[in-house]
N, CA, C and O atoms as a GROMACS GRO file, in nm:
protein
  352
    1MET      N    1   0.901  -0.596  -0.313
    1MET     CA    2   0.891  -0.454  -0.290
    1MET      C    3   1.008  -0.411  -0.202
    1MET      O    4   1.049  -0.483  -0.111
    2LYS      N    5   1.060  -0.294  -0.230
    2LYS     CA    6   1.171  -0.246  -0.149
    2LYS      C    7   1.123  -0.197  -0.013
    2LYS      O    8   1.006  -0.166   0.005
    3LYS      N    9   1.215  -0.191   0.081
    3LYS     CA   10   1.182  -0.149   0.216
    3LYS      C   11   1.156   0.002   0.219
    3LYS      O   12   1.231   0.080   0.160
    4PHE      N   13   1.048   0.042   0.287
    4PHE     CA   14   1.014   0.182   0.302
    4PHE      C   15   1.099   0.245   0.412
    4PHE      O   16   1.129   0.180   0.512
    5THR      N   17   1.136   0.368   0.394
    5THR     CA   18   1.193   0.445   0.503
    5THR      C   19   1.080   0.527   0.564
    5THR      O   20   0.977   0.549   0.500
    6LEU      N   21   1.099   0.571   0.687
    6LEU     CA   22   0.998   0.655   0.751
    6LEU      C   23   0.970   0.777   0.666
    6LEU      O   24   0.854   0.815   0.649
    7LYS      N   25   1.072   0.838   0.614
    7LYS     CA   26   1.057   0.959   0.533
    7LYS      C   27   0.973   0.932   0.408
    7LYS      O   28   0.888   1.013   0.371
    8GLN      N   29   0.998   0.818   0.341
    8GLN     CA   30   0.922   0.784   0.221
    8GLN      C   31   0.774   0.764   0.253
    8GLN      O   32   0.686   0.815   0.183
    9VAL      N   33   0.746   0.689   0.360
    9VAL     CA   34   0.607   0.665   0.399
    9VAL      C   35   0.541   0.797   0.436
    9VAL      O   36   0.431   0.827   0.390
   10GLU      N   37   0.609   0.874   0.520
   10GLU     CA   38   0.554   1.002   0.564
   10GLU      C   39   0.526   1.094   0.447
   10GLU      O   40   0.417   1.150   0.437
   11ASP      N   41   0.623   1.110   0.358
   11ASP     CA   42   0.605   1.199   0.243
   11ASP      C   43   0.491   1.153   0.153
   11ASP      O   44   0.407   1.233   0.112
   12TYR      N   45   0.488   1.024   0.122
   12TYR     CA   46   0.387   0.972   0.031
   12TYR      C   47   0.247   0.991   0.088
   12TYR      O   48   0.156   1.038   0.019
   13LEU      N   49   0.231   0.954   0.215
   13LEU     CA   50   0.098   0.962   0.275
   13LEU      C   51   0.054   1.105   0.305
   13LEU      O   52  -0.060   1.142   0.277
   14THR      N   53   0.144   1.186   0.360
   14THR     CA   54   0.104   1.323   0.397
   14THR      C   55   0.084   1.412   0.275
   14THR      O   56   0.013   1.512   0.284
   15ASN      N   57   0.143   1.378   0.162
   15ASN     CA   58   0.118   1.453   0.039
   15ASN      C   59  -0.019   1.423  -0.020
   15ASN      O   60  -0.069   1.498  -0.102
   16ARG      N   61  -0.079   1.312   0.023
   16ARG     CA   62  -0.207   1.270  -0.032
   16ARG      C   63  -0.323   1.276   0.067
   16ARG      O   64  -0.440   1.280   0.027
   17ILE      N   65  -0.291   1.278   0.197
   17ILE     CA   66  -0.394   1.284   0.301
   17ILE      C   67  -0.355   1.395   0.398
   17ILE      O   68  -0.246   1.392   0.455
   18SER      N   69  -0.443   1.491   0.416
   18SER     CA   70  -0.412   1.598   0.512
   18SER      C   71  -0.449   1.554   0.653
   18SER      O   72  -0.540   1.474   0.672
   19GLY      N   73  -0.378   1.608   0.749
   19GLY     CA   74  -0.410   1.586   0.888
   19GLY      C   75  -0.362   1.456   0.948
   19GLY      O   76  -0.416   1.411   1.049
   20ILE      N   77  -0.261   1.393   0.887
   20ILE     CA   78  -0.208   1.270   0.946
   20ILE      C   79  -0.062   1.289   0.985
   20ILE      O   80   0.007   1.378   0.935
   21THR      N   81  -0.017   1.204   1.076
   21THR     CA   82   0.122   1.201   1.120
   21THR      C   83   0.170   1.057   1.110
   21THR      O   84   0.096   0.964   1.143
   22VAL      N   85   0.293   1.038   1.065
   22VAL     CA   86   0.352   0.905   1.055
   22VAL      C   87   0.470   0.898   1.151
   22VAL      O   88   0.559   0.983   1.148
   23ILE      N   89   0.469   0.797   1.238
   23ILE     CA   90   0.570   0.783   1.342
   23ILE      C   91   0.632   0.644   1.333
   23ILE      O   92   0.561   0.545   1.317
   24ASP      N   93   0.764   0.637   1.345
   24ASP     CA   94   0.833   0.507   1.351
   24ASP      C   95   0.816   0.452   1.492
   24ASP      O   96   0.865   0.510   1.588
   25VAL      N   97   0.745   0.339   1.502
   25VAL     CA   98   0.722   0.276   1.633
   25VAL      C   99   0.782   0.136   1.638
   25VAL      O  100   0.733   0.049   1.710
   26SER      N  101   0.888   0.115   1.561
   26SER     CA  102   0.951  -0.017   1.553
   26SER      C  103   0.994  -0.069   1.689
   26SER      O  104   0.989  -0.190   1.714
   27ILE      N  105   1.037   0.019   1.777
   27ILE     CA  106   1.083  -0.023   1.909
   27ILE      C  107   0.972  -0.089   1.990
   27ILE      O  108   0.998  -0.171   2.077
   28GLU      N  109   0.847  -0.052   1.962
   28GLU     CA  110   0.732  -0.108   2.034
   28GLU      C  111   0.691  -0.245   1.980
   28GLU      O  112   0.615  -0.317   2.045
   29PHE      N  113   0.741  -0.281   1.862
   29PHE     CA  114   0.706  -0.407   1.797
   29PHE      C  115   0.834  -0.479   1.754
   29PHE      O  116   0.865  -0.483   1.635
   30PRO      N  117   0.908  -0.537   1.850
   30PRO     CA  118   1.039  -0.597   1.817
   30PRO      C  119   1.031  -0.717   1.724
   30PRO      O  120   1.132  -0.753   1.662
   31ALA      N  121   0.915  -0.780   1.712
   31ALA     CA  122   0.902  -0.896   1.623
   31ALA      C  123   0.888  -0.854   1.477
   31ALA      O  124   0.892  -0.939   1.387
   32LYS      N  125   0.871  -0.726   1.452
   32LYS     CA  126   0.854  -0.675   1.315
   32LYS      C  127   0.985  -0.612   1.266
   32LYS      O  128   1.062  -0.558   1.345
   33GLN      N  129   1.009  -0.621   1.136
   33GLN     CA  130   1.124  -0.555   1.076
   33GLN      C  131   1.109  -0.404   1.086
   33GLN      O  132   1.205  -0.332   1.116
   34ALA      N  133   0.987  -0.356   1.060
   34ALA     CA  134   0.957  -0.213   1.065
   34ALA      C  135   0.813  -0.196   1.109
   34ALA      O  136   0.727  -0.280   1.080
   35ALA      N  137   0.786  -0.086   1.179
   35ALA     CA  138   0.650  -0.056   1.223
   35ALA      C  139   0.631   0.095   1.222
   35ALA      O  140   0.708   0.169   1.283
   36PHE      N  141   0.528   0.139   1.151
   36PHE     CA  142   0.495   0.279   1.142
   36PHE      C  143   0.353   0.299   1.195
   36PHE      O  144   0.262   0.223   1.160
   37GLN      N  145   0.334   0.398   1.278
   37GLN     CA  146   0.201   0.434   1.326
   37GLN      C  147   0.153   0.552   1.244
   37GLN      O  148   0.224   0.652   1.230
   38ILE      N  149   0.033   0.541   1.190
   38ILE     CA  150  -0.027   0.647   1.111
   38ILE      C  151  -0.142   0.703   1.193
   38ILE      O  152  -0.243   0.636   1.215
   39GLU      N  153  -0.126   0.827   1.238
   39GLU     CA  154  -0.227   0.890   1.322
   39GLU      C  155  -0.302   0.994   1.243
   39GLU      O  156  -0.243   1.078   1.175
   40GLY      N  157  -0.432   0.989   1.254
   40GLY     CA  158  -0.521   1.087   1.194
   40GLY      C  159  -0.651   1.080   1.269
   40GLY      O  160  -0.652   1.080   1.392
   41GLU      N  161  -0.762   1.072   1.196
   41GLU     CA  162  -0.890   1.053   1.262
   41GLU      C  163  -0.891   0.919   1.337
   41GLU      O  164  -0.948   0.908   1.446
   42TYR      N  165  -0.827   0.819   1.278
   42TYR     CA  166  -0.810   0.688   1.340
   42TYR      C  167  -0.661   0.655   1.341
   42TYR      O  168  -0.581   0.724   1.277
   43VAL      N  169  -0.624   0.551   1.414
   43VAL     CA  170  -0.485   0.507   1.419
   43VAL      C  171  -0.471   0.379   1.337
   43VAL      O  172  -0.554   0.288   1.346
   44TYR      N  173  -0.366   0.375   1.257
   44TYR     CA  174  -0.333   0.256   1.177
   44TYR      C  175  -0.186   0.223   1.200
   44TYR      O  176  -0.108   0.308   1.242
   45TYR      N  177  -0.152   0.098   1.171
   45TYR     CA  178  -0.012   0.056   1.178
   45TYR      C  179   0.026  -0.007   1.046
   45TYR      O  180  -0.048  -0.088   0.991
   46LEU      N  181   0.141   0.031   0.995
   46LEU     CA  182   0.197  -0.029   0.875
   46LEU      C  183   0.317  -0.111   0.922
   46LEU      O  184   0.416  -0.055   0.970
   47PHE      N  185   0.308  -0.244   0.907
   47PHE     CA  186   0.412  -0.333   0.954
   47PHE      C  187   0.485  -0.398   0.837
   47PHE      O  188   0.428  -0.422   0.731
   48GLU      N  189   0.613  -0.425   0.859
   48GLU     CA  190   0.689  -0.512   0.770
   48GLU      C  191   0.729  -0.632   0.853
   48GLU      O  192   0.794  -0.617   0.957
   49ASP      N  193   0.690  -0.753   0.809
   49ASP     CA  194   0.725  -0.872   0.886
   49ASP      C  195   0.866  -0.920   0.853
   49ASP      O  196   0.936  -0.857   0.773
   50GLN      N  197   0.907  -1.029   0.914
   50GLN     CA  198   1.043  -1.081   0.896
   50GLN      C  199   1.070  -1.128   0.753
   50GLN      O  200   1.185  -1.141   0.712
   51ASN      N  201   0.964  -1.152   0.676
   51ASN     CA  202   0.977  -1.194   0.536
   51ASN      C  203   0.975  -1.077   0.439
   51ASN      O  204   0.981  -1.096   0.318
   52GLY      N  205   0.965  -0.955   0.493
   52GLY     CA  206   0.963  -0.836   0.408
   52GLY      C  207   0.826  -0.804   0.351
   52GLY      O  208   0.816  -0.723   0.259
   53VAL      N  209   0.720  -0.864   0.404
   53VAL     CA  210   0.584  -0.841   0.357
   53VAL      C  211   0.519  -0.733   0.443
   53VAL      O  212   0.523  -0.738   0.566
   54TYR      N  213   0.460  -0.634   0.377
   54TYR     CA  214   0.395  -0.524   0.446
   54TYR      C  215   0.247  -0.554   0.468
   54TYR      O  216   0.182  -0.621   0.388
   55SER      N  217   0.195  -0.501   0.579
   55SER     CA  218   0.052  -0.512   0.607
   55SER      C  219   0.007  -0.386   0.680
   55SER      O  220   0.086  -0.320   0.748
   56LEU      N  221  -0.120  -0.354   0.664
   56LEU     CA  222  -0.181  -0.241   0.733
   56LEU      C  223  -0.285  -0.296   0.829
   56LEU      O  224  -0.368  -0.378   0.791
   57THR      N  225  -0.279  -0.250   0.954
   57THR     CA  226  -0.379  -0.288   1.053
   57THR      C  227  -0.441  -0.162   1.110
   57THR      O  228  -0.386  -0.053   1.099
   58ASP      N  229  -0.557  -0.179   1.172
   58ASP     CA  230  -0.617  -0.066   1.240
   58ASP      C  231  -0.562  -0.058   1.382
   58ASP      O  232  -0.473  -0.135   1.418
   59GLY      N  233  -0.613   0.034   1.461
   59GLY     CA  234  -0.564   0.054   1.596
   59GLY      C  235  -0.583  -0.067   1.686
   59GLY      O  236  -0.513  -0.081   1.786
   60LYS      N  237  -0.677  -0.154   1.652
   60LYS     CA  238  -0.700  -0.278   1.727
   60LYS      C  239  -0.614  -0.391   1.672
   60LYS      O  240  -0.624  -0.506   1.716
   61GLN      N  241  -0.532  -0.358   1.574
   61GLN     CA  242  -0.443  -0.450   1.504
   61GLN      C  243  -0.517  -0.559   1.427
   61GLN      O  244  -0.471  -0.672   1.415
   62GLU      N  245  -0.634  -0.521   1.375
   62GLU     CA  246  -0.707  -0.608   1.283
   62GLU      C  247  -0.657  -0.575   1.143
   62GLU      O  248  -0.655  -0.459   1.103
   63THR      N  249  -0.617  -0.677   1.068
   63THR     CA  250  -0.556  -0.658   0.937
   63THR      C  251  -0.656  -0.598   0.838
   63THR      O  252  -0.769  -0.645   0.824
   64LYS      N  253  -0.612  -0.493   0.771
   64LYS     CA  254  -0.692  -0.425   0.669
   64LYS      C  255  -0.649  -0.466   0.528
   64LYS      O  256  -0.733  -0.488   0.441
   65VAL      N  257  -0.517  -0.477   0.507
   65VAL     CA  258  -0.464  -0.517   0.376
   65VAL      C  259  -0.324  -0.572   0.395
   65VAL      O  260  -0.249  -0.527   0.482
   66VAL      N  261  -0.290  -0.670   0.311
   66VAL     CA  262  -0.156  -0.729   0.311
   66VAL      C  263  -0.100  -0.711   0.171
   66VAL      O  264  -0.170  -0.730   0.071
   67GLU      N  265   0.026  -0.676   0.164
   67GLU     CA  266   0.094  -0.655   0.036
   67GLU      C  267   0.089  -0.782  -0.049
   67GLU      O  268   0.114  -0.892  -0.001
   68GLU      N  269   0.057  -0.763  -0.176
   68GLU     CA  270   0.060  -0.872  -0.273
   68GLU      C  271   0.196  -0.871  -0.341
   68GLU      O  272   0.252  -0.764  -0.365
   69PRO      N  273   0.250  -0.989  -0.374
   69PRO     CA  274   0.386  -0.995  -0.432
   69PRO      C  275   0.402  -0.913  -0.561
   69PRO      O  276   0.511  -0.862  -0.588
   70GLU      N  277   0.296  -0.901  -0.639
   70GLU     CA  278   0.307  -0.831  -0.767
   70GLU      C  279   0.287  -0.680  -0.755
   70GLU      O  280   0.302  -0.608  -0.854
   71GLN      N  281   0.252  -0.630  -0.636
   71GLN     CA  282   0.228  -0.487  -0.618
   71GLN      C  283   0.358  -0.407  -0.615
   71GLN      O  284   0.460  -0.453  -0.563
   72THR      N  285   0.352  -0.288  -0.670
   72THR     CA  286   0.462  -0.194  -0.655
   72THR      C  287   0.443  -0.119  -0.524
   72THR      O  288   0.338  -0.127  -0.462
   73GLU      N  289   0.545  -0.047  -0.484
   73GLU     CA  290   0.537   0.035  -0.363
   73GLU      C  291   0.421   0.133  -0.372
   73GLU      O  292   0.343   0.147  -0.277
   74ALA      N  293   0.408   0.201  -0.484
   74ALA     CA  294   0.302   0.300  -0.503
   74ALA      C  295   0.164   0.234  -0.499
   74ALA      O  296   0.071   0.290  -0.440
   75GLN      N  297   0.149   0.118  -0.560
   75GLN     CA  298   0.020   0.049  -0.560
   75GLN      C  299  -0.022   0.012  -0.418
   75GLN      O  300  -0.138   0.030  -0.380
   76PHE      N  301   0.072  -0.039  -0.340
   76PHE     CA  302   0.040  -0.076  -0.203
   76PHE      C  303   0.004   0.047  -0.121
   76PHE      O  304  -0.095   0.045  -0.048
   77LEU      N  305   0.083   0.152  -0.131
   77LEU     CA  306   0.054   0.274  -0.054
   77LEU      C  307  -0.077   0.338  -0.099
   77LEU      O  308  -0.147   0.398  -0.017
   78ASN      N  309  -0.110   0.328  -0.227
   78ASN     CA  310  -0.239   0.379  -0.274
   78ASN      C  311  -0.355   0.300  -0.213
   78ASN      O  312  -0.460   0.357  -0.184
   79GLU      N  313  -0.336   0.171  -0.195
   79GLU     CA  314  -0.438   0.090  -0.128
   79GLU      C  315  -0.451   0.132   0.018
   79GLU      O  316  -0.562   0.137   0.071
   80VAL      N  317  -0.340   0.160   0.083
   80VAL     CA  318  -0.339   0.209   0.221
   80VAL      C  319  -0.417   0.341   0.228
   80VAL      O  320  -0.501   0.360   0.317
   81ILE      N  321  -0.390   0.431   0.136
   81ILE     CA  322  -0.458   0.561   0.131
   81ILE      C  323  -0.608   0.542   0.112
   81ILE      O  324  -0.688   0.607   0.179
   82ARG      N  325  -0.646   0.454   0.020
   82ARG     CA  326  -0.788   0.430  -0.006
   82ARG      C  327  -0.859   0.383   0.121
   82ARG      O  328  -0.968   0.430   0.152
   83ILE      N  329  -0.797   0.291   0.192
   83ILE     CA  330  -0.857   0.239   0.316
   83ILE      C  331  -0.871   0.350   0.420
   83ILE      O  332  -0.976   0.363   0.483
   84ILE      N  333  -0.766   0.428   0.438
   84ILE     CA  334  -0.771   0.536   0.538
   84ILE      C  335  -0.881   0.637   0.503
   84ILE      O  336  -0.957   0.679   0.590
   85LEU      N  337  -0.888   0.677   0.377
   85LEU     CA  338  -0.989   0.775   0.336
   85LEU      C  339  -1.131   0.718   0.341
   85LEU      O  340  -1.225   0.789   0.376
   86ASP      N  341  -1.148   0.590   0.305
   86ASP     CA  342  -1.280   0.528   0.310
   86ASP      C  343  -1.334   0.519   0.452
   86ASP      O  344  -1.455   0.526   0.474
   87GLU      N  345  -1.245   0.504   0.550
   87GLU     CA  346  -1.288   0.488   0.688
   87GLU      C  347  -1.295   0.619   0.765
   87GLU      O  348  -1.341   0.623   0.879
   88ALA      N  349  -1.250   0.728   0.701
   88ALA     CA  350  -1.253   0.859   0.769
   88ALA      C  351  -1.392   0.916   0.774
   88ALA      O  352  -1.412   1.025   0.827
   0.00000   0.00000   0.00000
């Protein structure tokens, strides 16, 4: 899967879920390639590890979903959306 930009993540998620904000918090997580905080009713983090694998965690950093190698960008983000909406 290609690397997400903040703008891509923000646009994709905010076009499908109202009332959320996406923030680049990579500076707070130096061990990660990329880190995005998704704020809404709850807080989530979308991380990219050093191997380029994305994962979604909740505010307590408990893993909710990890990217599968065969997933497309849209499939993974749709899974992220499903989790956020199911827990709202």
